[in-house]
C-alpha positions in Angstrom: -13.7 -5.7 0.1 -11.4 -8.1 -1.7 -9.1 -10.4 0.2 -6.3 -12.8 -0.9 -6.4 -15.7 1.6 -5.5 -18.3 -1.1 -1.7 -18.3 -1.6 -2.0 -20.4 -4.7 -0.6 -18.9 -7.9 0.5 -20.2 -11.2 2.4 -19.1 -14.2 0.4 -18.7 -17.4 2.7 -19.2 -20.4 0.1 -18.0 -22.9 -0.3 -14.6 -21.1 3.3 -14.3 -19.8 1.9 -13.6 -16.4 1.4 -15.1 -12.9 -2.2 -15.8 -12.1 -3.7 -15.5 -8.6 -7.1 -15.2 -7.0 -8.9 -12.8 -4.7 -12.3 -13.2 -2.9 -15.0 -10.8 -2.1 -17.4 -12.9 0.0 -18.4 -15.7 -2.4 -17.2 -13.9 -5.5 -13.9 -15.1 -7.0 -11.8 -12.7 -9.1 -8.8 -13.7 -11.2 -5.8 -11.5 -11.3 -2.8 -11.6 -13.6 0.5 -9.8 -13.0 2.5 -9.5 -16.2 6.2 -10.4 -16.5 7.2 -6.8 -17.0 5.5 -5.8 -13.7 7.4 -8.6 -11.9 10.6 -7.4 -13.5 9.9 -3.9 -12.2 9.6 -5.4 -8.7 12.6 -7.8 -9.0 14.7 -6.5 -11.9 17.7 -8.8 -11.3 15.7 -12.0 -10.7 13.2 -12.6 -13.5 14.4 -14.8 -16.2 12.2 -17.9 -16.2 8.9 -19.3 -14.8 10.5 -20.2 -11.5 11.9 -16.7 -11.1 8.6 -15.1 -11.9 6.8 -17.2 -9.3 9.5 -16.4 -6.7 9.3 -12.7 -7.5 5.5 -12.9 -6.9 6.0 -14.7 -3.6 8.6 -12.1 -2.4 6.3 -9.2 -3.4 2.9 -10.7 -2.5 1.9 -7.9 -0.2 2.7 -5.1 -2.7 1.0 -7.1 -5.5 -2.2 -7.8 -3.5 -2.4 -4.1 -2.4 -2.2 -3.0 -6.0 -4.8 -5.6 -7.0 -7.1 -4.5 -4.2 -6.9 -0.9 -5.5 -7.8 -2.1 -9.0 -10.7 -4.3 -8.0 -14.3 -3.1 -8.4 -17.0 -5.6 -7.2 -18.9 -7.1 -10.0 -17.0 -5.1 -12.6 -15.2 -8.0 -14.4 -14.0 -11.5 -13.9 -10.3 -10.8 -14.3 -7.8 -8.0 -13.8 -4.4 -7.4 -15.3 -1.6 -5.7 -13.3 1.1 -4.2 -15.5 4.4 -2.4 -14.8 2.6 1.0 -14.7 0.8 -0.3 -11.6 4.1 -0.3 -9.7 6.4 2.7 -9.4 10.1 2.1 -9.7 11.7 1.2 -6.3 8.4 0.0 -4.8 
C-alpha cells in the first residue's frame, strides 16, 4: 500500500506539473500532477508556480487518493495525474 508521509512537493517547469513522492515500504515512487489537473481542482487560482503549489497543498488529500488508485507496486518509477483523473467539482 502506498503512503504519502512526505509533504515535500516541487514545481517542475519542464513538465508543467507539481512533483510529489509516495512510499510503499522502502520503494519510492514519483508522481506528477499536471497543471490542467490542478486547474480542474482550483479553476480560479492557478496562474503561476506559486498558485500551482498552493492548489496542490489545498487539495493534497484528493490528489493523494487519486495517486493511490493509480499506483501499482513495481509497475513503474513515476506516475502522471491528468485532468481526467479528477471529475469536475471534486
